[in-house]
DSSP file (Angstrom, degrees, kcal/mol; ACC not computed):
  #  RESIDUE AA STRUCTURE BP1 BP2  ACC     N-H-->O    O-->H-N    N-H-->O    O-->H-N    TCO  KAPPA ALPHA  PHI   PSI    X-CA   Y-CA   Z-CA
    1    1 A M              0   0    0      0, 0.0   133,-0.1     0, 0.0   134,-0.0   0.000 360.0 360.0 360.0 131.4   -5.6   84.4  154.5
    2    2 A P    >   -     0   0    0      0, 0.0     3,-1.9     0, 0.0     0, 0.0  -0.217 360.0-109.9 -58.4 153.0   -8.4   84.3  156.9
    3    3 A E  T 3  S+     0   0    0      1,-0.3     0, 0.0     3,-0.0     0, 0.0   0.829 118.6  43.8 -56.6 -35.6  -11.6   85.9  155.7
    4    4 A N  T 3  S+     0   0    0      2,-0.1    -1,-0.3     0, 0.0     2,-0.1   0.405  90.6 113.8 -92.0   3.5  -11.3   88.8  158.2
    5    5 A A    <   -     0   0    0     -3,-1.9     0, 0.0     1,-0.1     0, 0.0  -0.411  68.6-118.3 -75.8 151.4   -7.6   89.3  157.6
    6    6 A S        -     0   0    0     -2,-0.1     2,-1.3     1,-0.1    -1,-0.1  -0.673  16.2-124.9 -87.7 142.1   -6.3   92.5  155.9
    7    7 A P        +     0   0    0      0, 0.0     9,-1.1     0, 0.0     2,-0.3  -0.147  69.6 127.7 -80.0  44.6   -4.5   92.3  152.6
    8    8 A Q  E     -A   15   0A   0     -2,-1.3     2,-0.4     7,-0.2     7,-0.2  -0.730  58.6-123.7 -97.8 149.8   -1.6   94.1  154.1
    9    9 A S  E   > -A   14   0A   0      5,-2.4     5,-0.7    -2,-0.3     3,-0.5  -0.781  60.9 -34.6 -97.4 136.5    1.9   92.8  153.9
   10   10 A G  T   5S-     0   0    0     -2,-0.4     3,-0.3     1,-0.2    -2,-0.1  -0.054  97.0 -54.3  59.2-155.4    4.1   92.2  156.9
   11   11 A T  T   5S+     0   0    0      1,-0.2    -1,-0.2     2,-0.1    -2,-0.0   0.458 120.6  79.2-100.7  -3.1    3.9   94.4  159.9
   12   12 A N  T   5S-     0   0    0     -3,-0.5    -1,-0.2     2,-0.1    -2,-0.1   0.444  93.4-131.9 -87.3   2.8    4.5   97.7  158.2
   13   13 A N  T   5 +     0   0    0     -4,-0.4     2,-0.3    -3,-0.3    -3,-0.1   0.714  51.7 151.0  56.6  26.0    0.9   97.9  157.0
   14   14 A K  E   < -A    9   0A   0     -5,-0.7    -5,-2.4     1,-0.1    -1,-0.2  -0.674  51.1-108.5 -82.8 143.4    1.8   98.7  153.4
   15   15 A K  E     -A    8   0A   0     -2,-0.3    -7,-0.2    -7,-0.2    24,-0.2  -0.431  33.8-109.0 -69.3 144.0   -0.6   97.5  150.8
   16   16 A R        -     0   0    0     -9,-1.1    24,-2.9    22,-0.5     2,-0.4  -0.473  36.4-120.1 -69.4 146.2    0.5   94.6  148.6
   17   17 A R  E     -bc  40  61B   0     43,-1.0    45,-3.3    22,-0.2    46,-1.1  -0.758  27.5-172.4 -97.4 135.0    1.2   95.7  145.0
   18   18 A I  E     -bc  41  63B   0     22,-2.7    24,-2.7    -2,-0.4     2,-0.6  -0.989  13.0-149.0-125.4 133.5   -0.6   94.3  142.0
   19   19 A L  E     -bc  42  64B   0     44,-2.3    46,-3.0    -2,-0.4     2,-0.6  -0.907   9.5-158.0-100.5 122.3    0.3   94.9  138.4
   20   20 A I  E     -bc  43  65B   0     22,-2.8    24,-2.1    -2,-0.6     2,-0.7  -0.904   6.4-169.1-100.5 119.4   -2.7   94.9  136.0
   21   21 A V  E     +bc  44  66B   0     44,-3.3    46,-3.0    -2,-0.6     2,-0.3  -0.910  28.7 136.2-112.1 104.5   -1.6   94.1  132.4
   22   22 A A        -     0   0    0     22,-1.9    48,-0.1    -2,-0.7    22,-0.1  -0.975  45.3-152.8-150.8 133.1   -4.5   94.8  130.0
   23   23 A G  S    S+     0   0    0     46,-0.8    47,-0.1    -2,-0.3    22,-0.1   0.707  80.8  82.1 -78.1 -20.2   -4.6   96.5  126.7
   24   24 A D    >>  -     0   0    0     45,-0.2     4,-2.3     1,-0.2     3,-0.5  -0.779  68.8-154.6 -90.0 113.2   -8.3   97.5  127.1
   25   25 A P  H 3> S+     0   0    0      0, 0.0     4,-2.5     0, 0.0    -1,-0.2   0.835  95.0  54.5 -57.3 -34.2   -8.6  100.7  129.3
   26   26 A S  H 3> S+     0   0    0      2,-0.2     4,-2.3     1,-0.2     5,-0.1   0.873 108.4  49.1 -69.6 -34.2  -12.1   99.8  130.4
   27   27 A R  H <> S+     0   0    0     -3,-0.5     4,-2.5     2,-0.2     5,-0.3   0.915 112.0  49.0 -67.1 -43.7  -10.8   96.4  131.6
   28   28 A Q  H  X S+     0   0    0     -4,-2.3     4,-3.1     2,-0.2     5,-0.2   0.929 112.1  48.5 -59.8 -45.4   -8.0   98.1  133.5
   29   29 A R  H  X S+     0   0    0     -4,-2.5     4,-2.7     2,-0.2     5,-0.2   0.923 111.7  49.0 -62.6 -45.8  -10.4  100.6  135.0
   30   30 A F  H  X S+     0   0    0     -4,-2.3     4,-1.7     2,-0.2    -2,-0.2   0.941 116.9  41.3 -59.6 -49.5  -12.8   97.8  136.1
   31   31 A L  H  X S+     0   0    0     -4,-2.5     4,-1.6     2,-0.2    -2,-0.2   0.917 114.9  51.4 -66.5 -43.4  -10.1   95.7  137.7
   32   32 A G  H  X S+     0   0    0     -4,-3.1     4,-2.8    -5,-0.3    -2,-0.2   0.910 109.7  49.2 -61.1 -43.7   -8.3   98.7  139.2
   33   33 A E  H  < S+     0   0    0     -4,-2.7     4,-0.4     1,-0.2    -1,-0.2   0.865 111.3  50.7 -64.4 -35.6  -11.5  100.0  140.9
   34   34 A A  H  < S+     0   0    0     -4,-1.7    -1,-0.2    -5,-0.2    -2,-0.2   0.817 122.6  30.2 -70.0 -29.7  -12.2   96.5  142.3
   35   35 A L  H >X S+     0   0    0     -4,-1.6     4,-2.2    -3,-0.2     3,-1.4   0.702  95.0  83.6-104.8 -23.3   -8.7   96.2  143.7
   36   36 A Q  T 3< S+     0   0    0     -4,-2.8    -3,-0.1     1,-0.3    -1,-0.1   0.725  84.0  61.2 -65.6 -23.1   -7.5   99.6  144.7
   37   37 A A  T 34 S+     0   0    0     -4,-0.4    -1,-0.3     1,-0.2    -2,-0.1   0.830 121.2  24.5 -69.1 -29.4   -9.2   99.8  148.1
   38   38 A Q  T <4 S+     0   0    0     -3,-1.4   -22,-0.5    -4,-0.1     2,-0.3   0.609 124.9  41.5-109.4 -16.3   -7.2   96.8  149.3
   39   39 A Y  S  < S-     0   0    0     -4,-2.2     2,-0.8   -24,-0.2   -22,-0.2  -0.913  77.5-112.3-134.9 157.1   -4.1   96.8  147.1
   40   40 A D  E     -b   17   0B   0    -24,-2.9   -22,-2.7    -2,-0.3     2,-0.4  -0.828  46.0-158.2 -85.1 111.1   -1.5   99.2  145.6
   41   41 A V  E     +b   18   0B   0     -2,-0.8     2,-0.3   -24,-0.2   -22,-0.2  -0.809  17.7 177.6-104.5 131.1   -2.4   98.9  141.9
   42   42 A I  E     -b   19   0B   0    -24,-2.7   -22,-2.8    -2,-0.4     2,-0.3  -0.870  16.6-142.3-123.1 162.7   -0.1   99.7  139.0
   43   43 A Y  E     +b   20   0B   0     -2,-0.3     2,-0.3   -24,-0.2   -22,-0.2  -0.884  19.6 179.2-131.4 153.4   -0.8   99.3  135.3
   44   44 A A  E     -b   21   0B   0    -24,-2.1   -22,-1.9    -2,-0.3     3,-0.1  -0.972   8.1-170.5-146.5 143.9    0.7   98.3  132.0
   45   45 A Q  S    S+     0   0    0     -2,-0.3     2,-0.3   -24,-0.2   -24,-0.1   0.595  71.3  42.3-109.3 -15.8   -1.0   98.2  128.5
   46   46 A T  S  > S-     0   0    0     24,-0.1     4,-2.4    25,-0.1     5,-0.1  -0.842  83.2-112.0-127.6 165.2    1.6   96.5  126.4
   47   47 A G  H  > S+     0   0    0     -2,-0.3     4,-2.7     2,-0.2     5,-0.2   0.892 117.5  52.9 -61.6 -40.3    4.0   93.5  126.9
   48   48 A E  H  > S+     0   0    0      1,-0.2     4,-2.1     2,-0.2    -1,-0.2   0.931 110.9  45.7 -62.2 -46.4    7.0   95.8  126.9
   49   49 A Q  H  > S+     0   0    0      2,-0.2     4,-2.4     1,-0.2    -1,-0.2   0.898 112.6  52.9 -62.3 -40.1    5.5   98.0  129.6
   50   50 A A  H  X S+     0   0    0     -4,-2.4     4,-2.8     2,-0.2    -2,-0.2   0.946 109.5  45.9 -62.7 -50.0    4.5   94.9  131.6
   51   51 A L  H  X S+     0   0    0     -4,-2.7     4,-2.5     1,-0.2     5,-0.2   0.892 112.1  52.4 -62.8 -38.8    8.0   93.4  131.6
   52   52 A E  H  X S+     0   0    0     -4,-2.1     4,-2.2    -5,-0.2    -1,-0.2   0.937 113.1  44.2 -60.7 -46.3    9.6   96.7  132.5
   53   53 A S  H  X S+     0   0    0     -4,-2.4     4,-2.3     2,-0.2    -2,-0.2   0.883 112.0  53.0 -66.1 -39.0    7.2   97.0  135.5
   54   54 A I  H  X S+     0   0    0     -4,-2.8     4,-0.5     2,-0.2    -2,-0.2   0.934 112.8  43.1 -63.6 -46.4    7.7   93.4  136.5
   55   55 A Y  H >< S+     0   0    0     -4,-2.5     3,-0.5     1,-0.2     4,-0.2   0.892 115.8  48.8 -67.6 -38.6   11.5   93.7  136.6
   56   56 A E  H 3< S+     0   0    0     -4,-2.2     3,-0.2    -5,-0.2    -1,-0.2   0.863 124.9  29.2 -67.1 -35.0   11.4   97.1  138.3
   57   57 A S  H >X S+     0   0    0     -4,-2.3     3,-2.3    -5,-0.2     4,-2.1   0.187  79.6 123.8-111.1  15.3    9.0   95.9  141.0
   58   58 A K  T << S+     0   0    0     -3,-0.5    -1,-0.1    -4,-0.5    -2,-0.1   0.785  78.9  46.1 -53.6 -33.4    9.8   92.2  141.2
   59   59 A D  T 34 S+     0   0    0     -3,-0.2    -1,-0.3    -4,-0.2    -2,-0.1   0.606 119.1  41.5 -85.0 -10.8   10.5   92.3  144.9
   60   60 A L  T <4 S+     0   0    0     -3,-2.3   -43,-1.0   -44,-0.0     2,-0.3   0.612  87.9 105.2-107.8 -18.3    7.4   94.3  145.7
   61   61 A L  E  <  -c   17   0B   0     -4,-2.1   -43,-0.2    -7,-0.2    31,-0.1  -0.489  38.3-179.9 -73.5 127.2    4.8   92.6  143.4
   62   62 A A  E    S-     0   0B   0    -45,-3.3     2,-0.3     1,-0.3    30,-0.2   0.710  72.0  -7.8 -87.9 -26.4    2.3   90.4  145.1
   63   63 A L  E     -c   18   0B   0    -46,-1.1   -44,-2.3    28,-0.1     2,-0.5  -0.983  51.4-141.0-168.2 149.7    0.7   89.5  141.9
   64   64 A V  E     -cd  19  93B   0     28,-2.1    30,-2.7    -2,-0.3     2,-0.8  -0.994  12.5-156.7-118.0 123.6    0.4   90.1  138.1
   65   65 A L  E     -cd  20  94B   0    -46,-3.0   -44,-3.3    -2,-0.5     2,-0.6  -0.898  23.0-167.5 -94.9 108.9   -3.1   90.1  136.6
   66   66 A L  E     -cd  21  95B   0     28,-3.1    30,-2.8    -2,-0.8     2,-0.5  -0.885  15.6-159.4-113.2 112.7   -2.2   89.3  132.9
   67   67 A D  E     - d   0  96B   0    -46,-3.0    30,-0.2    -2,-0.6   -44,-0.1  -0.783  11.3-150.0 -85.1 124.8   -4.7   89.7  130.1
   68   68 A F  S    S+     0   0    0     28,-2.7     2,-1.6    -2,-0.5     7,-0.7   0.726  82.1  83.3 -67.2 -20.0   -3.5   87.6  127.1
   69   69 A A        +     0   0    0     27,-0.3   -46,-0.8     6,-0.1   -45,-0.2  -0.611  61.8 153.6 -88.3  80.9   -5.3   90.1  124.8
   70   70 A L    >   -     0   0    0     -2,-1.6     3,-1.8   -48,-0.1   -24,-0.1  -0.786  55.6-117.8-107.1 152.8   -2.6   92.8  124.5
   71   71 A P  T 3  S+     0   0    0      0, 0.0   -25,-0.1     0, 0.0    -1,-0.1   0.840 118.9  43.6 -57.6 -33.7   -2.1   95.2  121.6
   72   72 A D  T 3  S-     0   0    0     -3,-0.0   -26,-0.1     0, 0.0    -3,-0.0   0.335 108.5-127.0 -95.5   8.2    1.4   93.7  121.0
   73   73 A D    <   +     0   0    0     -3,-1.8     4,-0.2     1,-0.1     3,-0.1   0.848  69.1 128.9  55.4  41.0    0.1   90.1  121.4
   74   74 A R     >  +     0   0    0      1,-0.1     4,-2.4     2,-0.1     5,-0.2   0.213  25.3 110.1-112.4  14.8    2.8   89.3  124.0
   75   75 A G  H  > S+     0   0    0     -7,-0.7     4,-2.1     1,-0.2     5,-0.2   0.926  83.3  44.4 -56.5 -48.9    0.7   87.9  126.8
   76   76 A R  H  > S+     0   0    0     -8,-0.3     4,-2.4     1,-0.2    -1,-0.2   0.886 112.4  53.0 -64.2 -38.6    2.0   84.4  126.4
   77   77 A A  H  > S+     0   0    0      2,-0.2     4,-2.5     1,-0.2    -1,-0.2   0.877 107.8  51.5 -65.5 -37.2    5.6   85.6  126.1
   78   78 A I  H  X S+     0   0    0     -4,-2.4     4,-2.7     2,-0.2     5,-0.2   0.945 110.3  48.1 -64.3 -47.6    5.3   87.5  129.3
   79   79 A L  H  X S+     0   0    0     -4,-2.1     4,-2.4     1,-0.2    -2,-0.2   0.919 112.5  49.6 -58.7 -44.2    4.0   84.4  131.2
   80   80 A K  H  X S+     0   0    0     -4,-2.4     4,-1.6     1,-0.2    -1,-0.2   0.918 112.3  46.8 -61.6 -45.4    6.8   82.3  129.8
   81   81 A Q  H  X S+     0   0    0     -4,-2.5     4,-2.1     1,-0.2    -2,-0.2   0.914 112.9  48.8 -65.4 -43.0    9.4   84.8  130.7
   82   82 A V  H  < S+     0   0    0     -4,-2.7    -1,-0.2     1,-0.2    -2,-0.2   0.910 114.6  45.5 -63.3 -41.3    8.1   85.3  134.3
   83   83 A S  H  < S+     0   0    0     -4,-2.4    -1,-0.2    -5,-0.2    -2,-0.2   0.758 119.8  39.6 -76.0 -23.3    7.9   81.5  134.8
   84   84 A E  H  < S+     0   0    0     -4,-1.6    -2,-0.2    -5,-0.2    -1,-0.2   0.688  92.2  89.2-100.0 -20.6   11.3   80.8  133.4
   85   85 A D    ><  -     0   0    0     -4,-2.1     3,-1.8    -5,-0.2     4,-0.1  -0.694  64.2-152.0 -83.9 116.6   13.4   83.6  134.7
   86   86 A P  G >  S+     0   0    0      0, 0.0     3,-1.1     0, 0.0    -1,-0.2   0.775  95.0  63.4 -57.9 -26.5   14.9   82.7  138.1
   87   87 A V  G 3  S+     0   0    0      1,-0.2     3,-0.3     2,-0.1    -5,-0.1   0.772 107.2  43.3 -66.9 -25.6   15.0   86.4  139.0
   88   88 A L  G X  S+     0   0    0     -3,-1.8     3,-2.0    -7,-0.2    -1,-0.2   0.205  75.4 116.5-105.3  14.4   11.2   86.5  138.8
   89   89 A K  T <  S+     0   0    0     -3,-1.1    -1,-0.2     1,-0.3    -2,-0.1   0.707  74.1  55.7 -61.6 -20.2   10.5   83.2  140.6
   90   90 A R  T 3  S+     0   0    0     -3,-0.3     2,-0.5    -4,-0.2    -1,-0.3   0.617  85.1 100.1 -84.6 -13.2    8.6   85.0  143.4
   91   91 A V    <   -     0   0    0     -3,-2.0     2,-0.3    -9,-0.2   -28,-0.1  -0.626  60.2-156.1 -82.2 123.9    6.2   86.7  141.0
   92   92 A S        -     0   0    0     -2,-0.5   -28,-2.1   -30,-0.2     2,-0.4  -0.752   6.9-156.4-100.0 147.5    2.7   85.1  140.8
   93   93 A V  E     -d   64   0B   0     17,-0.4    19,-3.0    -2,-0.3    20,-0.9  -0.975  15.1-166.5-129.7 135.1    0.5   85.4  137.7
   94   94 A I  E     -de  65 113B   0    -30,-2.7   -28,-3.1    -2,-0.4     2,-0.3  -0.991  23.6-147.5-111.6 125.8   -3.3   85.1  137.2
   95   95 A V  E     -de  66 114B   0     18,-2.1    20,-2.8    -2,-0.5     2,-0.4  -0.727   9.4-162.6 -95.8 142.6   -4.1   85.0  133.4
   96   96 A M  E     +de  67 115B   0    -30,-2.8   -28,-2.7    -2,-0.3   -27,-0.3  -0.979  21.9 149.9-121.4 136.8   -7.3   86.4  131.9
   97   97 A S  E     - e   0 116B   0     18,-1.7    20,-2.7    -2,-0.4     6,-0.0  -0.987  48.6-137.4-160.2 155.5   -8.5   85.4  128.5
   98   98 A R  S    S+     0   0    0     -2,-0.3     2,-0.7    18,-0.2    -1,-0.1   0.650  87.8  85.8 -83.4 -19.1  -11.7   85.0  126.4
   99   99 A D    >   -     0   0    0      1,-0.2     3,-1.6    -3,-0.1     4,-0.4  -0.760  65.8-157.5 -92.2 114.3  -10.3   81.8  125.0
  100  100 A R  T >> S+     0   0    0     -2,-0.7     3,-1.2     1,-0.3     4,-0.6   0.787  92.0  64.7 -60.3 -29.0  -11.0   78.7  127.2
  101  101 A Q  H 3> S+     0   0    0      1,-0.3     4,-1.3     2,-0.2     3,-0.3   0.748  89.6  67.0 -68.2 -22.3   -8.1   76.9  125.5
  102  102 A D  H <> S+     0   0    0     -3,-1.6     4,-3.2     1,-0.2    -1,-0.3   0.742  86.7  71.3 -67.5 -22.0   -5.7   79.5  127.0
  103  103 A E  H <> S+     0   0    0     -3,-1.2     4,-2.6    -4,-0.4     5,-0.2   0.941 100.0  42.7 -61.4 -48.7   -6.6   78.1  130.5
  104  104 A V  H  X S+     0   0    0     -4,-0.6     4,-2.0    -3,-0.3    -1,-0.2   0.924 116.1  49.5 -64.4 -44.0   -4.7   74.8  130.0
  105  105 A Y  H  X S+     0   0    0     -4,-1.3     4,-0.8     2,-0.2    -2,-0.2   0.948 113.1  46.7 -58.1 -49.1   -1.8   76.7  128.4
  106  106 A A  H ><>S+     0   0    0     -4,-3.2     5,-2.6     1,-0.2     3,-0.9   0.929 113.8  46.1 -61.8 -47.8   -1.6   79.2  131.2
  107  107 A L  H ><5S+     0   0    0     -4,-2.6     3,-0.7     1,-0.3    -1,-0.2   0.816 113.6  49.8 -68.6 -29.4   -1.8   76.7  134.0
  108  108 A N  H 3<5S+     0   0    0     -4,-2.0    -1,-0.3    -5,-0.2    -2,-0.2   0.579 111.5  51.1 -81.3  -9.8    0.8   74.5  132.4
  109  109 A N  T <<5S-     0   0    0     -3,-0.9   -26,-0.2    -4,-0.8    -1,-0.2  -0.002 130.5 -73.7-122.2  29.7    3.1   77.4  131.8
  110  110 A G  T < 5S+     0   0    0     -3,-0.7   -17,-0.4     1,-0.3    -3,-0.2   0.289  81.5 135.8 108.7 -11.3    3.4   79.0  135.3
  111  111 A A      < -     0   0    0     -5,-2.6    -1,-0.3    -6,-0.2   -17,-0.2  -0.467  42.7-152.4 -70.0 143.3    0.1   80.8  135.9
  112  112 A M  S    S-     0   0    0    -19,-3.0     2,-0.3     1,-0.2   -18,-0.2   0.657  75.1  -1.8 -88.6 -17.4   -1.3   80.2  139.4
  113  113 A D  E     -e   94   0B   0    -20,-0.9   -18,-2.1    -7,-0.1     2,-0.3  -0.966  62.4-137.8-161.5 173.1   -4.9   80.8  138.3
  114  114 A F  E     -e   95   0B   0     -2,-0.3     2,-0.5   -20,-0.2   -18,-0.2  -0.999   5.2-161.2-142.9 136.9   -7.1   81.7  135.3
  115  115 A I  E     -e   96   0B   0    -20,-2.8   -18,-1.7    -2,-0.3     2,-0.4  -0.985  17.5-140.1-121.4 121.8  -10.1   84.0  134.9
  116  116 A L  E     -e   97   0B   0     -2,-0.5   -18,-0.2   -20,-0.2   -20,-0.1  -0.675  38.6 -98.4 -80.2 127.7  -12.3   83.5  131.9
  117  117 A K  S    S+     0   0    0    -20,-2.7     2,-0.1    -2,-0.4    -1,-0.0  -0.643 100.2  48.9 -91.5 151.9  -13.5   86.8  130.4
  118  118 A P        +     0   0    0      0, 0.0     2,-0.5     0, 0.0    -1,-0.1   0.478  68.9 157.1 -79.0 139.1  -15.8   88.5  130.6
  119  119 A C        +     0   0    0     -4,-0.1    -2,-0.1    -2,-0.1     6,-0.1  -0.887   6.4 165.7-127.4  98.8  -15.8   88.3  134.3
  120  120 A D        +     0   0    0     -2,-0.5     2,-0.9     4,-0.0     3,-0.1   0.169  43.6 107.7-100.7  17.4  -17.7   91.2  135.7
  121  121 A L    >>  -     0   0    0      1,-0.2     4,-1.8     2,-0.0     3,-0.7  -0.827  49.8-168.4 -97.5 101.8  -18.1   89.8  139.2
  122  122 A T  H 3> S+     0   0    0     -2,-0.9     4,-3.0     1,-0.3     5,-0.2   0.832  85.6  61.5 -61.0 -31.5  -15.7   91.8  141.4
  123  123 A G  H 3> S+     0   0    0      2,-0.2     4,-2.3     1,-0.2    -1,-0.3   0.889 104.1  48.6 -61.6 -38.8  -16.2   89.2  144.2
  124  124 A V  H <> S+     0   0    0     -3,-0.7     4,-2.4     2,-0.2     5,-0.2   0.936 113.3  46.7 -65.7 -46.6  -14.8   86.5  142.0
  125  125 A V  H  X S+     0   0    0     -4,-1.8     4,-2.6     1,-0.2     5,-0.2   0.944 114.0  47.5 -61.4 -48.5  -11.7   88.6  141.0
  126  126 A L  H  X S+     0   0    0     -4,-3.0     4,-2.6     1,-0.2     5,-0.2   0.903 112.4  49.5 -60.9 -42.3  -11.1   89.7  144.6
  127  127 A A  H  X S+     0   0    0     -4,-2.3     4,-2.4    -5,-0.2    -1,-0.2   0.916 112.9  46.4 -64.7 -43.0  -11.4   86.1  145.9
  128  128 A R  H  X S+     0   0    0     -4,-2.4     4,-2.6     2,-0.2     5,-0.2   0.910 113.5  48.9 -66.9 -41.3   -9.0   84.7  143.3
  129  129 A V  H  X S+     0   0    0     -4,-2.6     4,-2.4    -5,-0.2     5,-0.2   0.949 113.2  46.8 -61.8 -49.0   -6.5   87.5  143.9
  130  130 A R  H  X S+     0   0    0     -4,-2.6     4,-2.1    -5,-0.2    -2,-0.2   0.907 113.9  48.7 -59.9 -43.1   -6.6   87.0  147.7
  131  131 A H  H  X S+     0   0    0     -4,-2.4     4,-2.5    -5,-0.2    -2,-0.2   0.925 112.0  47.1 -65.1 -46.4   -6.3   83.2  147.3
  132  132 A V  H  X S+     0   0    0     -4,-2.6     4,-2.8     2,-0.2     5,-0.2   0.893 111.3  51.5 -65.8 -39.3   -3.3   83.4  144.9
  133  133 A I  H  X S+     0   0    0     -4,-2.4     4,-2.5    -5,-0.2     5,-0.2   0.932 110.8  48.6 -62.7 -44.2   -1.5   85.9  147.0
  134  134 A E  H  X S+     0   0    0     -4,-2.1     4,-2.3    -5,-0.2    -2,-0.2   0.939 113.5  46.8 -60.3 -47.3   -1.9   83.7  150.1
  135  135 A L  H  X S+     0   0    0     -4,-2.5     4,-2.5     1,-0.2    -2,-0.2   0.914 113.5  47.8 -61.8 -43.4   -0.7   80.6  148.2
  136  136 A S  H  X S+     0   0    0     -4,-2.8     4,-2.4     2,-0.2    -1,-0.2   0.875 110.7  50.9 -69.5 -35.8    2.3   82.4  146.8
  137  137 A E  H  X S+     0   0    0     -4,-2.5     4,-2.1    -5,-0.2    -1,-0.2   0.913 111.8  48.0 -66.2 -40.9    3.3   83.9  150.1
  138  138 A N  H  X S+     0   0    0     -4,-2.3     4,-2.3    -5,-0.2    -2,-0.2   0.912 111.4  51.2 -62.7 -42.2    3.1   80.5  151.7
  139  139 A R  H  X S+     0   0    0     -4,-2.5     4,-2.6     1,-0.2    -2,-0.2   0.913 109.8  49.6 -59.8 -43.9    5.2   79.1  148.8
  140  140 A N  H  X S+     0   0    0     -4,-2.4     4,-2.1     2,-0.2    -1,-0.2   0.863 109.1  51.8 -67.3 -35.6    7.8   81.8  149.3
  141  141 A I  H  X S+     0   0    0     -4,-2.1     4,-1.1     2,-0.2    -1,-0.2   0.934 111.0  48.0 -64.0 -45.3    8.0   81.1  153.0
  142  142 A I  H >X S+     0   0    0     -4,-2.3     3,-0.7     1,-0.2     4,-0.7   0.927 111.2  50.6 -61.2 -45.2    8.6   77.4  152.4
  143  143 A R  H >< S+     0   0    0     -4,-2.6     3,-0.8     1,-0.2    -1,-0.2   0.888 108.1  53.1 -59.7 -39.3   11.2   78.2  149.7
  144  144 A S  H 3< S+     0   0    0     -4,-2.1    -1,-0.2     1,-0.2    -2,-0.2   0.717 110.0  47.9 -72.3 -18.5   13.1   80.5  152.1
  145  145 A T  H << S+     0   0    0     -4,-1.1    -1,-0.2    -3,-0.7    -2,-0.2   0.486  83.8 113.9 -99.6  -3.5   13.2   77.8  154.8
  146  146 A E    <<  -     0   0    0     -3,-0.8     2,-0.3    -4,-0.7    -3,-0.0  -0.393  68.8-118.5 -66.9 144.8   14.4   75.0  152.6
  147  147 A R        -     0   0    0     -2,-0.1     2,-0.3     1,-0.1    -1,-0.1  -0.594  21.8-110.8 -86.4 146.2   17.9   73.8  153.4
  148  148 A D        -     0   0    0     -2,-0.3    -1,-0.1     1,-0.1     0, 0.0  -0.576  22.1-135.9 -70.2 132.8   20.8   73.9  151.0
  149  149 A Q              0   0    0     -2,-0.3    -1,-0.1     1,-0.3    -2,-0.0   0.594 360.0 360.0 -71.1 -11.1   21.7   70.4  149.9
  150  150 A L              0   0    0      0, 0.0    -1,-0.3     0, 0.0    -2,-0.1   0.478 360.0 360.0 -76.7 360.0   25.5   71.2  150.4
């Protein structure tokens, strides 16, 4: 997306939707405040809530910001399910973790990007979100124009 472009989807000027999955309310608040001016932000604190929101909003979600540190310890399972379920193939994920080793796992298992915590630079978060959304929208356009091999 060009630097001066608006993070609006399509021509109907609706904000793109982002799901923030974080068990820490202060992390959710920080991320939500950084993103809410430009995006429609929804939240989940557990893996169960996250999967419910992902399936309910799968056609509307531009991105999932997934913190691996969830109270029910299901961050990795969520990433795996999103990346393996054909129904969710349009959903893009950015993983957040304090553990640097999670970066390789996340990128090898379907995440489009990784943010090492703590990351208190809103500019970094916004740039990564904007970049991943642009890449995933381009990917989805390409997928929709591919020809059927039959």
